[in-house]
C-alpha positions as CSV (number, residue, x, y, z in Angstrom):
1,X,-0.9,23.7,13.7
2,X,-3.0,21.8,16.4
3,X,-6.8,22.2,16.3
4,X,-9.9,21.8,19.2
5,X,-12.6,20.0,17.9
6,X,-15.8,19.7,19.6
7,X,-17.5,16.3,19.8
8,X,-20.3,14.9,21.9
9,X,-20.3,12.7,25.3
10,X,-21.4,10.0,23.2
11,X,-18.1,9.9,21.1
12,X,-16.3,10.2,23.8
13,X,-17.0,7.5,25.5
14,X,-16.4,5.7,22.1
15,X,-13.7,7.2,22.1
16,X,-11.9,5.7,25.5
17,X,-13.7,1.9,25.0
18,X,-11.6,2.0,21.8
19,X,-7.9,3.0,24.2
20,X,-5.3,0.5,24.3
21,X,-4.2,1.7,27.5
22,X,-4.8,4.6,30.2
23,X,-2.7,7.3,27.7
24,X,-3.7,6.8,24.7
25,X,-4.4,10.6,23.1
26,X,-7.6,10.3,20.9
27,X,-5.7,11.9,18.0
28,X,-4.1,8.0,18.2
29,X,-7.1,6.1,18.5
30,X,-8.5,8.5,15.6
31,X,-5.4,7.8,13.6
32,X,-5.5,4.0,14.4
33,X,-9.3,4.0,12.8
34,X,-8.2,5.8,10.0
35,X,-5.5,3.3,9.3
36,X,-8.1,0.7,8.5
37,X,-10.2,2.5,6.0
38,X,-6.3,3.6,4.1
39,X,-4.9,1.8,1.4
40,X,-2.2,-0.5,1.8
41,X,1.3,0.1,-0.1
42,X,2.5,-0.8,-3.1
43,X,5.9,-2.7,-1.2
44,X,2.7,-3.8,0.9
45,X,1.0,-5.4,-1.3
46,X,4.3,-6.4,-2.5
47,X,5.3,-8.5,0.4
48,X,2.0,-9.8,1.0
49,X,1.9,-11.1,-1.9
50,X,5.3,-12.9,-2.0
51,X,4.2,-13.8,1.3
52,X,1.9,-15.9,0.1
53,X,4.0,-17.4,-3.1
54,X,6.2,-18.6,0.1
55,X,3.4,-20.5,1.4
56,X,1.9,-22.2,-1.5
57,X,5.4,-23.0,-2.6
58,X,5.4,-24.9,1.6
59,X,8.6,-22.2,2.4
60,X,6.6,-21.8,5.4
61,X,7.9,-23.4,9.6
62,X,4.2,-24.4,11.5
63,X,4.4,-22.9,15.5
64,X,5.9,-25.8,16.6
65,X,8.7,-26.1,14.0
66,X,9.8,-23.0,15.3
67,X,9.5,-23.8,19.1
68,X,11.2,-26.9,18.4
69,X,13.8,-25.0,16.7
70,X,14.0,-22.5,19.3
71,X,14.1,-25.1,21.8
72,X,10.7,-23.9,23.3
């Protein structure tokens, strides 16, 4: 169900500055702002910890190594 809200001209201008592309809706902008304050899922937390463990044990490739392997 859609609803209408009233916002000030100042807030509208601030939201317009947050747009990543011209056709982005205010709803998309608000969701992006809310996402920054949301709790990470358990799966995401687990993936982050796995990535940190791999980094600590040296299981990663540098940017230069990736470019060399891809021939870039």
